[in-house]
ZAMARGU-4260 file (C-alpha; in steps of 0.2 Angstrom, whole numbers, plus 5000, padded with zeros to 4 digits):
<rodrens>
0) 5717/4878/5261 | 5730/4888/5271 | 5728/4903/5260 | 5709/4903/5262 | 5711/4902/5281
5) 5723/4917/5281 | 5711/4928/5271 | 5696/4924/5282 | 5690/4935/5296 | 5680/4930/5311
10) 5662/4925/5305 | 5653/4939/5315 | 5665/4952/5307 | 5662/4948/5289 | 5646/4957/5287
15) 5653/4975/5288 | 5669/4984/5283 | 5683/4985/5296 | 5683/5004/5296 | 5665/5003/5304
20) 5669/4990/5318 | 5667/4995/5336 | 5681/4995/5349 | 5676/4978/5356 | 5675/4971/5338
25) 5693/4978/5334 | 5699/4970/5350 | 5690/4953/5345 | 5699/4954/5328 | 5716/4958/5336
30) 5713/4943/5348 | 5709/4932/5333 | 5724/4937/5323 | 5736/4935/5338 | 5729/4917/5340
35) 5732/4913/5322 | 5750/4920/5323 | 5754/4910/5339 | 5746/4894/5331 | 5757/4897/5315
40) 5772/4900/5327 | 5769/4884/5336 | 5768/4874/5320 | 5784/4882/5312 | 5793/4880/5328
45) 5789/4862/5329 | 5794/4859/5311 | 5811/4868/5315 | 5814/4858/5331 | 5810/4842/5321
50) 5824/4847/5309 | 5836/4855/5322 | 5850/4843/5317 | 5849/4848/5299 | 5848/4867/5304
55) 5863/4865/5316 | 5873/4856/5302 | 5868/4871/5290 | 5874/4884/5303 | 5890/4874/5305
60) 5895/4877/5286 | 5904/4893/5289 | 5918/4883/5298 | 5922/4875/5282 | 5934/4861/5281
65) 5941/4864/5298 | 5942/4847/5307 | 5932/4850/5322 | 5915/4845/5329 | 5903/4855/5340
70) 5902/4849/5358 | 5892/4852/5374 | 5898/4853/5391 | 5883/4851/5402 | 5868/4839/5402
75) 5856/4853/5397 | 5867/4862/5384 | 5862/4851/5370 | 5843/4853/5374 | 5846/4872/5375
80) 5854/4872/5358 | 5840/4862/5350 | 5827/4874/5358 | 5837/4889/5351 | 5837/4883/5334
85) 5819/4878/5335 | 5813/4895/5341 | 5823/4905/5329 | 5819/4894/5314 | 5800/4894/5319
90) 5801/4913/5320 | 5809/4915/5303 | 5796/4903/5295 | 5781/4911/5303 | 5787/4929/5300
95) 5778/4931/5283 | 5761/4925/5291 | 5764/4937/5306 | 5768/4952/5295 | 5753/4948/5284
100) 5741/4947/5299 | 5748/4964/5306 | 5746/4972/5289 | 5728/4966/5287 | 5724/4973/5304
105) 5731/4990/5301 | 5727/4991/5283 | 5709/4998/5284 | 5714/5013/5294 | 5727/5019/5281
110) 5724/5029/5265 | 5730/5022/5249 | 5746/5033/5250 | 5750/5027/5267 | 5747/5009/5261
115) 5759/5010/5247 | 5772/5019/5258 | 5771/5005/5271 | 5772/4991/5258 | 5787/5000/5251
120) 5796/5002/5267 | 5792/4985/5273 | 5798/4977/5256 | 5815/4987/5256 | 5817/4984/5275
125) 5815/4965/5272 | 5827/4965/5257 | 5840/4975/5266 | 5840/4964/5281 | 5840/4948/5271
130) 5855/4955/5261 | 5865/4959/5276 | 5861/4942/5284 | 5866/4933/5268 | 5882/4943/5267
135) 5886/4939/5285 | 5883/4920/5283 | 5892/4918/5266 | 5906/4931/5267 | 5909/4938/5284
140) 5907/4922/5295 | 5919/4910/5285 | 5933/4923/5285 | 5931/4928/5303 | 5930/4910/5309
145) 5945/4905/5299 | 5955/4919/5307 | 5949/4916/5324 | 5951/4897/5323 | 5969/4899/5316
150) 5975/4908/5332 | 5985/4896/5343 | 5987/4883/5330 | 5995/4870/5331 | 5999/4871/5349
155) 5981/4873/5354 | 5966/4863/5347 | 5949/4872/5346 | 5934/4864/5355 | 5918/4873/5351
160) 5903/4873/5363 | 5887/4871/5353 | 5878/4884/5363 | 5892/4897/5362 | 5894/4894/5343
165) 5876/4896/5339 | 5875/4912/5350 | 5890/4919/5340 | 5883/4914/5323 | 5866/4921/5327
170) 5873/4937/5334 | 5884/4941/5319 | 5870/4937/5306 | 5857/4947/5316 | 5869/4962/5319
175) 5874/4963/5300 | 5856/4962/5295 | 5851/4976/5307 | 5866/4987/5302 | 5861/4986/5284
180) 5844/4994/5289 | 5854/5011/5291 | 5850/5018/5274 | 5831/5015/5276 | 5832/5023/5294
185) 5841/5038/5287 | 5828/5039/5272 | 5814/5038/5285 | 5822/5052/5296 | 5825/5063/5281
190) 5806/5061/5276 | 5801/5066/5293 | 5813/5081/5293 | 5823/5075/5308 | 5840/5074/5298
195) 5845/5083/5282 | 5860/5078/5270 | 5869/5094/5276 | 5868/5088/5294 | 5874/5071/5289
200) 5889/5078/5281 | 5892/5090/5295 | 5892/5076/5308 | 5902/5064/5298 | 5917/5064/5310
205) 5906/5060/5325 | 5896/5047/5314 | 5912/5038/5309 | 5918/5038/5328 | 5901/5030/5332
210) 5903/5017/5318 | 5921/5013/5325 | 5913/5009/5342 | 5899/4999/5334 | 5912/4989/5324
215) 5922/4986/5339 | 5906/4979/5348 | 5901/4969/5333 | 5918/4961/5331 | 5923/4949/5345
220) 5942/4951/5342 | 5953/4966/5347 | 5965/4966/5332 | 5965/4981/5320 | 5964/4971/5304
225) 5947/4963/5309 | 5941/4980/5315 | 5946/4988/5298 | 5936/4974/5289 | 5921/4978/5299
230) 5923/4997/5298 | 5924/4998/5279 | 5906/4992/5275 | 5899/5003/5289 | 5907/5018/5282
235) 5901/5014/5265 | 5883/5012/5272 | 5884/5029/5279 | 5890/5037/5263 | 5876/5027/5254
240) 5864/5034/5267 | 5869/5052/5263 | 5866/5049/5245 | 5849/5042/5249 | 5845/5056/5260
245) 5849/5068/5246 | 5837/5059/5234 | 5823/5059/5247 | 5826/5077/5252 | 5825/5082/5233
250) 5809/5072/5230 | 5800/5079/5245 | 5805/5097/5241 | 5791/5106/5233 | 5795/5121/5221
255) 5789/5138/5227 | 5773/5143/5220 | 5776/5158/5208 | 5767/5174/5212 | 5752/5177/5202
260) 5753/5192/5190 | 5745/5208/5195 | 5727/5210/5190 | 5725/5225/5178 | 5708/5234/5177
265) 5702/5239/5161 | 5696/5257/5159 | 5680/5260/5150
</rodrens>
């Protein structure tokens, strides 16, 4: 039933293709799809808020076996934590429907080449973001939290604010997912002739300096070891971006058209 609802357009727009709709009808379709996205977001947000306790317990897993509990230090902090989990959880659950509605709205205006390109970029972008977020949750966060919580032990006992902990975890996960989009961004810029593999290699020292600054902003600590752990994957992503840029440039370069042989006139 949900699938059939997503595939239906407004009744008064079903009698002609979307490419022949007027401006008012396009705006009417946009309003209908936005209303559907908001309704889906309300349902998924309510579902995530209903399971906020389980989601907070799942986000607490990177702490591991460390004997501490999340606490709140103001009357409204617990409510804010539940709302944060509900909003983010609802947005993640509703994202497939939102992307589908956006795709169905712009699809009639694209050629078949543009459609295949958009689907490819969207698929690779989602895969890279999910891969970076998963690596942050299962690899980066446990080691980073273990290191941070060991500072001051045993003279200091950590007490974590639930609001600050959720903000820390979400910022690390989202940042790692966004950073993993670098190869896709470089490939897109190469396809648009904004950058070339030669320029990426030429500006490698400046790029590495920018990555060091980005690693320093992403890591909450100031020690060199944590900065090095964050810098190594970023440098590897940049080198991977150069290789992808080289492949994209090679695929878009067309061989020169050979000159046509001179025409000979036959004598009678």
